[in-house]
GUBA-656172 format. One record per atom (N, C-alpha, C): x, y, z; residue in three letters. Coordinates in steps of 0.1 Angstrom, whole numbers, padded with zeros to 4 digits, always signed. Atoms other than C-alpha are relative to their C-alpha. Layout:
N
XYZALA
...
! end
This chain:
84
-0011+0001+0015MET
-0071+0166-0066MET
-0005+0003-0007MET
-0001-0011+0014SER
-0065+0187-0095SER
+0007-0015-0008SER
-0008+0000+0005SER
-0056+0170-0122SER
+0006-0001-0015SER
-0010-0008+0014TRP
-0033+0176-0154TRP
+0006-0011-0008TRP
-0006+0013+0013GLN
-0023+0162-0186GLN
+0014+0007-0002GLN
-0015+0006+0001VAL
+0010+0154-0193VAL
+0011+0011-0007VAL
-0007-0011+0004GLN
+0016+0185-0216GLN
-0007+0015+0008GLN
+0007-0011-0007GLU
-0002+0208-0193GLU
+0013+0000+0016GLU
-0009+0003-0012ALA
+0019+0199-0164ALA
+0015+0003-0004ALA
-0013-0002+0006LYS
+0051+0203-0181LYS
+0005+0012-0006LYS
+0003-0016+0004GLN
+0042+0239-0194GLN
-0002+0009+0014GLN
+0002-0004-0013ARG
+0033+0248-0157ARG
+0000-0008+0014ARG
-0006+0008-0012PHE
+0053+0225-0135PHE
+0002+0009+0016PHE
-0001-0009-0012SER
+0059+0253-0110SER
-0016+0005+0008SER
+0017+0000-0007GLU
+0018+0257-0105GLU
-0003-0011+0006GLU
+0000+0007-0006VAL
+0017+0223-0102VAL
+0008-0011+0011VAL
-0010-0001-0006LEU
+0042+0220-0076LEU
-0005+0009+0014LEU
+0006-0005-0014ARG
+0027+0245-0056ARG
-0013-0001+0004ARG
+0008+0006+0000HIS
-0005+0230-0060HIS
-0001-0012+0010HIS
-0004+0005-0011ALA
+0009+0202-0041ALA
+0001+0000+0008ALA
-0006-0005-0013HIS
+0022+0217-0017HIS
-0013+0007+0009HIS
+0009-0006-0012SER
-0006+0237-0005SER
-0019-0006-0004SER
+0014+0006+0004GLU
-0038+0216-0022GLU
+0002-0014+0004GLU
+0002+0018-0002GLY
-0023+0177-0016GLY
+0004-0004-0017GLY
-0004+0006+0012PRO
-0017+0153-0043PRO
+0000+0005-0014PRO
+0006+0001+0020GLN
-0017+0161-0086GLN
+0002-0012-0004GLN
-0001+0014+0006ILE
-0028+0135-0104ILE
+0009+0006-0015ILE
-0003-0004+0013VAL
-0010+0135-0141VAL
-0004-0014-0010VAL
+0006+0009+0010THR
-0029+0121-0170THR
+0010-0002-0012THR
-0007+0002+0013ARG
-0014+0110-0203ARG
-0016-0008-0005ARG
+0014+0003+0010HIS
-0050+0102-0232HIS
-0014-0010+0012HIS
+0014+0004-0010GLY
-0072+0103-0196GLY
+0006-0013+0008GLY
-0006+0008-0013GLU
-0051+0074-0179GLU
+0008+0009+0010GLU
-0006-0005-0013GLU
-0037+0084-0145GLU
+0014-0010-0004GLU
-0015+0005+0005ILE
+0001+0081-0152ILE
+0008+0004+0008ILE
-0009-0003-0012ALA
+0015+0094-0118ALA
-0004+0011+0006ALA
+0003-0013-0012VAL
+0012+0120-0085VAL
+0012+0006+0002VAL
-0011-0006-0007VAL
+0028+0146-0075VAL
-0005+0004+0016VAL
+0005-0002-0014ILE
+0030+0154-0042ILE
+0010+0007+0012ILE
-0011-0007-0009ASP
+0045+0176-0012ASP
+0010-0013+0007ASP
-0013+0007-0009ILE
+0081+0167+0004ILE
-0004-0006+0010ILE
+0008+0008-0010GLU
+0062+0161+0035GLU
-0007-0009+0007GLU
+0009+0012+0002GLU
+0035+0140+0026GLU
+0010-0011-0005GLU
-0018+0009+0003TYR
+0068+0116+0010TYR
+0003-0004+0009TYR
-0010+0002-0008ARG
+0083+0119+0040ARG
-0007-0009+0009ARG
+0004+0009-0014THR
+0054+0103+0062THR
-0003-0009-0009THR
+0002+0012+0011LEU
+0046+0078+0035LEU
+0014-0010+0002LEU
-0012+0010+0000LYS
+0086+0067+0036LYS
+0001-0007+0013LYS
-0005+0005-0013ALA
+0090+0065+0072ALA
-0012-0007+0010ALA
+0010+0010-0005ALA
+0055+0047+0078ALA
+0000-0012-0011ALA
+0000+0016+0003ARG
+0064+0016+0059ARG
+0010-0005+0005ARG
-0007+0008-0006LEU
+0077-0012+0071LEU
+0004-0011-0005LEU
-0004+0015+0009ASP
+0101-0037+0053ASP
-0008-0017+0006ASP
+0013+0009-0007PHE
+0085-0074+0059PHE
+0005-0002+0014PHE
-0001+0005-0021LYS
+0105-0082+0088LYS
-0002+0008+0011LYS
+0004-0014-0009ASP
+0101-0052+0105ASP
-0014-0002+0006ASP
+0016+0002-0003PHE
+0061-0059+0102PHE
-0001-0011+0008PHE
+0000+0012-0011LEU
+0067-0092+0117LEU
+0001+0001+0008LEU
-0006-0003-0012ARG
+0085-0083+0141ARG
-0009+0009+0011ARG
+0005-0012-0004SER
+0062-0055+0148SER
-0017-0002+0009SER
+0010+0012-0006GLY
+0033-0082+0158GLY
-0003-0001+0010GLY
+0002+0000-0015PRO
+0019-0092+0190PRO
+0012-0012+0004PRO
-0006+0013-0004ASP
+0038-0116+0211ASP
-0012-0012+0008ASP
+0010+0009+0002LEU
+0022-0148+0205LEU
+0005-0011+0011LEU
-0005+0008-0007SER
+0048-0167+0230SER
-0010-0005+0013SER
+0002+0004-0012GLU
+0025-0168+0257GLU
-0016-0005+0000GLU
+0015+0002+0004LEU
-0007-0179+0237LEU
+0004-0016+0003LEU
+0007+0017-0002ASP
-0021-0215+0248ASP
-0004-0005-0010ASP
+0003+0006+0008ILE
-0024-0233+0218ILE
+0001-0017+0000ILE
+0003+0020+0001HIS
-0034-0274+0213HIS
-0004-0001-0012HIS
+0005+0012+0010ARG
-0034-0292+0186ARG
-0011-0009-0001ARG
+0006+0008-0007ALA
-0062-0316+0183ALA
+0008-0014-0005ALA
-0005+0011-0001SER
-0051-0350+0185SER
-0004-0012-0009SER
+0008+0006+0013GLU
-0075-0367+0156GLU
+0011+0005-0010GLU
-0005-0005+0006PRO
-0058-0367+0128PRO
-0009+0007-0012PRO
+0009-0011+0010ALA
-0074-0341+0096ALA
-0010-0013-0007ALA
+0009+0012+0012PRO
-0101-0361+0079PRO
+0003+0008-0014PRO
-0005+0002+0017SER
-0092-0370+0043SER
-0007+0009-0008SER
+0009-0008+0009ILE
-0110-0347+0011ILE
+0006-0007-0013ILE
+0002+0000+0013ASP
-0116-0362-0020ASP
+0004+0005-0012ASP
-0007-0011+0006LEU
-0099-0339-0045LEU
-0003-0007-0015LEU
+0005-0002+0011THR
-0110-0359-0074THR
-0009+0005-0009THR
+0012-0004+0006LEU
-0129-0344-0101LEU
-0013-0011-0008LEU
+0012+0010+0001GLU
-0163-0361-0110GLU
-0004-0004-0016GLU
! end
């Protein structure tokens, strides 16, 4: 992964895009801090398609309706939470 300072990335934007396409993600930094990533459109589409919203994530889980789950009949133990 290559790293570009903001000023250099601005001046050589076409080159940054070519590198993102041929070499992978390109990091952009400002004052040594990573602030952005330039990625190829196909990688972006792959990442975007792989993302599920929370509702779909829950629905994609295993079917738990056939599990035989039993709760203990005795009450839960009481816990003293006072500070000593």
